[in-house]
C-alpha positions as CSV (number, residue, x, y, z in Angstrom):
1,M,71.2,-26.6,38.1
2,R,67.9,-26.7,36.2
3,S,66.8,-23.5,34.5
4,R,63.2,-22.5,34.9
5,S,61.4,-21.1,31.8
6,R,59.2,-18.1,32.4
7,P,55.5,-18.5,31.4
8,V,54.5,-16.6,28.3
9,P,51.7,-14.1,29.1
10,D,48.4,-14.5,27.3
11,R,47.9,-11.5,25.1
12,S,44.7,-12.5,23.5
13,P,42.5,-10.4,25.7
14,L,44.6,-7.3,25.0
15,L,44.4,-8.1,21.3
16,R,40.6,-8.4,21.4
17,V,40.3,-5.1,23.3
18,S,42.6,-3.4,20.8
19,T,40.7,-4.8,17.8
20,A,37.3,-3.8,19.3
21,R,38.6,-0.3,20.0
22,A,39.9,0.0,16.4
23,H,36.5,-1.2,15.1
24,L,34.7,1.3,17.3
25,W,36.7,4.2,16.1
26,E,36.2,3.1,12.5
27,T,32.5,3.0,13.0
28,I,32.6,6.4,14.6
29,A,34.6,7.8,11.7
30,Q,32.1,6.4,9.2
31,W,29.2,8.0,11.0
32,M,31.0,11.3,11.1
33,F,31.2,11.2,7.3
34,I,27.5,10.2,7.0
35,A,26.1,12.5,9.7
36,P,26.2,15.7,7.6
37,A,24.3,14.1,4.7
38,V,21.8,12.5,7.0
39,T,21.3,15.8,8.8
40,Y,20.8,17.7,5.5
41,L,18.2,15.1,4.3
42,L,16.3,15.2,7.5
43,L,16.2,19.0,7.7
44,F,15.5,19.9,4.1
45,F,13.6,16.8,2.9
46,G,12.3,14.8,5.9
47,Y,10.9,17.7,7.8
48,P,9.1,19.4,4.9
49,I,7.5,16.1,3.9
50,V,6.3,15.4,7.4
51,K,5.0,18.9,7.9
52,N,3.2,18.8,4.6
53,V,1.5,15.5,5.6
54,V,0.5,17.0,8.9
55,M,-0.9,20.2,7.3
56,S,-3.0,18.1,5.0
57,F,-5.0,16.9,8.0
58,Q,-5.5,20.4,9.4
59,Q,-7.5,23.5,8.6
60,Y,-4.4,25.5,7.9
61,T,-5.1,29.1,6.7
62,T,-3.7,32.6,6.9
63,T,-5.2,33.0,10.3
64,T,-3.0,30.2,11.6
65,F,0.1,32.4,11.2
66,Y,-1.4,34.8,13.7
67,T,-3.3,32.6,16.1
68,G,-1.3,29.4,15.8
69,A,-4.5,27.4,15.7
70,A,-4.8,24.8,13.0
71,P,-7.8,22.5,13.9
72,F,-7.5,18.9,13.0
73,V,-10.1,18.0,10.3
74,G,-9.0,14.4,9.4
75,L,-9.6,13.4,5.8
76,Q,-11.9,16.4,5.1
77,N,-9.3,18.2,2.9
78,Y,-8.8,15.0,0.9
79,A,-12.5,14.5,0.5
80,E,-13.1,18.0,-0.7
81,I,-10.4,18.0,-3.4
82,L,-11.2,14.4,-4.6
83,S,-14.9,15.1,-4.9
84,S,-14.4,18.4,-6.7
85,D,-15.3,18.6,-10.3
86,L,-12.0,20.3,-11.0
87,F,-10.0,17.4,-9.7
88,S,-11.0,14.9,-12.4
89,K,-10.4,17.4,-15.1
90,A,-7.0,18.4,-13.7
91,L,-6.1,14.7,-13.4
92,L,-6.9,14.0,-17.0
93,T,-5.0,17.1,-18.1
94,T,-2.0,15.9,-16.0
95,V,-2.1,12.5,-17.7
96,L,-2.3,14.0,-21.2
97,F,0.4,16.6,-20.5
98,T,2.7,13.9,-19.0
99,A,2.1,11.4,-21.8
100,G,2.5,13.9,-24.6
101,S,5.6,15.5,-23.1
102,I,7.3,12.1,-22.4
103,A,6.6,10.7,-25.8
104,G,7.8,13.8,-27.7
105,Q,10.9,14.3,-25.5
106,F,11.9,10.6,-25.7
107,V,11.4,10.2,-29.5
108,L,13.2,13.4,-30.4
109,G,15.9,12.9,-27.7
110,L,16.6,9.4,-29.1
111,A,16.8,10.7,-32.6
112,F,19.3,13.4,-31.6
113,A,21.3,10.9,-29.6
114,L,21.6,8.6,-32.6
115,F,22.4,11.5,-34.9
116,F,25.2,12.8,-32.6
117,H,26.5,9.2,-32.1
118,R,28.0,9.5,-35.5
119,R,31.3,11.4,-35.8
120,F,31.2,14.5,-38.0
121,P,32.7,18.0,-38.0
122,L,31.4,20.4,-35.4
123,G,29.4,17.6,-33.7
124,G,30.7,18.7,-30.3
125,V,29.6,22.3,-30.9
126,L,26.1,21.3,-32.0
127,R,25.8,19.1,-28.9
128,S,26.7,22.0,-26.7
129,L,24.2,24.3,-28.4
130,L,21.5,21.6,-27.8
131,L,21.9,22.1,-24.1
132,L,20.7,25.7,-24.2
133,P,17.0,25.0,-23.5
134,W,18.1,23.0,-20.5
135,L,20.4,25.8,-19.2
136,L,18.0,28.7,-19.6
137,P,15.7,29.5,-16.6
138,L,12.3,28.1,-17.2
139,V,10.7,31.5,-16.7
140,V,12.7,32.9,-19.5
141,S,11.9,30.0,-21.8
142,G,8.2,30.2,-20.9
143,T,8.1,34.0,-21.5
144,T,9.9,33.6,-24.9
145,W,7.5,30.9,-26.1
146,K,4.5,32.9,-24.9
147,W,5.6,35.7,-27.1
148,M,6.2,33.3,-30.0
149,F,2.7,31.8,-29.7
150,D,0.9,35.1,-29.5
151,T,-2.0,35.0,-31.9
152,D,-1.5,38.4,-33.5
153,T,2.2,39.3,-33.1
154,G,3.8,35.8,-32.6
155,V,6.5,34.6,-35.0
156,V,4.9,31.2,-35.2
157,N,1.6,32.4,-36.7
158,D,3.6,34.9,-38.8
159,A,5.7,32.1,-40.3
160,L,2.6,30.0,-41.0
161,R,0.8,32.9,-42.7
162,N,3.9,33.6,-44.8
163,L,4.0,30.0,-45.9
164,H,0.3,30.2,-46.8
165,L,-0.5,27.3,-44.4
166,V,-3.1,29.3,-42.5
167,S,-5.1,32.3,-43.4
168,S,-5.7,33.6,-39.9
169,G,-3.7,33.2,-36.7
170,I,-4.1,30.0,-34.6
171,P,-5.1,30.7,-31.0
172,W,-2.2,28.8,-29.5
173,L,-2.7,30.2,-26.0
174,T,-6.4,31.3,-26.0
175,G,-8.0,28.2,-27.6
176,T,-9.1,25.5,-25.2
177,S,-7.9,22.7,-27.4
178,Q,-4.7,24.5,-28.6
179,A,-3.4,25.7,-25.2
180,L,-2.7,22.2,-23.8
181,M,-0.8,21.3,-27.0
182,S,1.2,24.6,-26.7
183,V,2.4,23.9,-23.2
184,I,3.2,20.3,-24.2
185,L,5.4,21.6,-27.1
186,V,7.2,24.0,-24.8
187,N,7.9,21.2,-22.3
188,I,9.1,18.9,-25.0
189,W,11.6,21.6,-26.1
190,V,12.8,22.0,-22.5
191,G,13.2,18.2,-22.0
192,I,14.9,17.2,-25.2
193,P,18.5,18.1,-23.9
194,F,18.1,15.8,-20.8
195,N,16.9,12.9,-22.9
196,T,19.5,13.4,-25.5
197,T,22.4,13.6,-23.0
198,I,21.4,10.5,-21.0
199,L,20.7,8.4,-24.1
200,Y,23.8,9.6,-25.9
201,A,25.9,8.5,-22.8
202,G,24.1,5.1,-23.0
203,L,25.0,4.8,-26.7
204,Q,28.7,5.5,-25.9
205,D,28.8,2.5,-23.6
206,I,27.8,0.0,-26.3
207,P,30.9,-1.8,-27.6
208,T,31.7,-0.9,-31.2
209,H,32.7,-4.5,-32.1
210,L,29.1,-5.6,-31.8
211,Y,28.2,-3.3,-34.6
212,E,31.1,-4.5,-36.7
213,A,30.1,-8.1,-36.2
214,A,26.5,-7.4,-37.1
215,K,27.6,-5.6,-40.2
216,L,29.7,-8.5,-41.3
217,D,26.6,-10.7,-41.0
218,G,24.8,-8.3,-43.4
219,A,22.7,-6.3,-40.9
220,G,21.4,-2.9,-42.1
221,P,20.7,0.2,-40.1
222,V,17.3,-1.0,-39.0
223,A,18.5,-4.4,-37.9
224,L,21.5,-2.8,-36.1
225,F,19.1,-0.6,-34.1
226,R,16.6,-3.5,-33.4
227,H,19.1,-6.2,-32.4
228,V,22.1,-4.3,-31.0
229,T,21.3,-0.7,-30.0
230,W,17.8,-1.1,-28.5
231,P,18.4,-4.2,-26.3
232,L,21.6,-2.7,-24.8
233,L,20.1,0.8,-24.4
234,R,17.0,-0.5,-22.7
235,P,18.2,0.0,-19.1
236,V,19.0,3.6,-19.8
237,V,15.6,4.0,-21.5
238,H,13.9,2.9,-18.4
239,V,15.8,5.4,-16.2
240,V,15.0,8.2,-18.7
241,L,11.3,7.5,-18.8
242,V,10.8,7.1,-15.1
243,L,12.8,10.3,-14.2
244,G,11.1,12.2,-17.1
245,A,7.6,11.2,-15.9
246,V,8.2,12.0,-12.3
247,Y,9.6,15.4,-13.3
248,T,6.8,16.2,-15.8
249,V,4.0,15.3,-13.5
250,K,5.0,18.2,-11.2
251,V,5.8,20.8,-13.9
252,L,4.5,24.1,-12.7
253,D,6.5,27.1,-13.8
254,I,6.1,26.6,-17.6
255,I,2.3,26.3,-17.3
256,L,2.0,29.3,-15.0
257,V,4.1,31.5,-17.3
258,V,2.7,30.4,-20.7
259,T,-1.0,30.0,-20.0
260,G,-1.5,30.5,-16.2
261,G,-3.7,27.3,-16.2
262,G,-6.2,28.8,-18.7
263,P,-8.1,29.3,-20.8
264,A,-11.1,28.0,-18.9
265,G,-8.9,25.6,-17.0
266,A,-7.7,23.8,-20.1
267,T,-4.1,23.6,-18.8
268,E,-4.9,23.1,-15.1
269,T,-2.9,20.2,-13.7
270,L,-2.6,18.8,-10.2
271,A,0.5,20.9,-9.7
272,T,-1.2,24.1,-10.7
273,Q,-4.2,23.2,-8.6
274,S,-2.0,22.7,-5.6
275,Y,-0.3,26.1,-6.2
276,E,-3.6,27.9,-6.6
277,L,-5.0,26.4,-3.4
278,S,-2.0,27.3,-1.3
279,F,-0.8,30.6,-2.7
280,Q,-3.8,32.2,-4.3
281,Q,-6.7,30.9,-2.2
282,F,-4.5,30.5,0.9
283,E,-6.0,27.2,1.8
284,F,-2.8,25.6,2.8
285,G,-4.4,22.5,4.2
286,R,-6.2,21.7,1.0
287,G,-3.1,22.6,-1.0
288,A,-1.0,20.3,1.0
289,A,-3.5,17.5,0.5
290,M,-3.4,18.1,-3.3
291,S,0.4,18.0,-3.3
292,N,0.3,14.7,-1.4
293,V,-2.1,13.3,-4.0
294,L,0.4,14.5,-6.7
295,V,3.2,12.7,-4.9
296,A,1.1,9.6,-4.7
297,V,0.3,9.7,-8.4
298,S,4.1,10.0,-9.2
299,L,5.0,7.1,-7.0
300,A,2.2,5.0,-8.4
301,F,3.4,5.6,-11.9
302,A,7.0,4.8,-11.1
303,F,6.0,1.7,-9.1
304,V,3.7,0.3,-11.9
305,Y,6.3,1.1,-14.6
306,L,9.2,-0.6,-12.7
307,R,7.0,-3.6,-11.8
308,A,6.1,-4.0,-15.5
309,H,9.7,-3.7,-16.4
310,R,10.7,-6.4,-13.9
311,R,8.1,-8.7,-15.2
312,A,9.3,-8.2,-18.8
313,Q,12.8,-9.1,-17.8
314,H,11.7,-12.4,-16.2
315,T,9.5,-13.4,-19.2
């Protein structure tokens, strides 16, 4: 009697369904992890940016909070601030303040990073103390420096007089030419720890055997820095400069505490102008337009710098 073999059932559809279901649940699980971060960014970053852009096209004043009416004025707010005589002066001050701060922070930060790259007793303690300007609230730092720069009772002028370098006090905060230099010095002092920390971390990633090989070839300190340290540290340098510039362009609290934008508008920047329009003159529409211009300046600087860096890499 011939035995009949039973047909084997085709399980490929079941397998495909099971695989698709597992992939679906995996996708859902991934979105569940991403959803809180996306929600946070939309609520606390996306909405304020969109609201600020909308306000810049409206006549948004204190009466809007009571009546709810904010008439659409188009580009009028932008036209008013861009055609103002104060804008060109504030833009120039912003450029000078940013360039001076970035140059001082980077040069001194790199010098400190190279200094601490060498091993010596109490090096870790000194690195920790270097972080103090970064840890202190900026209002506290600004108030302290304002007292130090006081023309009559400040310790800076007192030290200069005791060293017989000046006969009378320098008007650090009241002179139109000295005030900008004063806030630049304060901002350099605040930004040195950030530059030192990032550059020091970049130096730690450079292999030590490259220095040893270069020394065997007779390279001195200058040649080591030029041919080993600087080329390998360049990617970190670009990050430090871009982040430092974007942060410095929008510095507000230091200038407000130390000089308040004076004297005679000598330390007025785009950031302080935006603050004054919004919270002193209560012209929120014009203040929003000024802040959008400030964002555009920051993005333009970052774009130009990164583009130039990319071209330098390809040449």
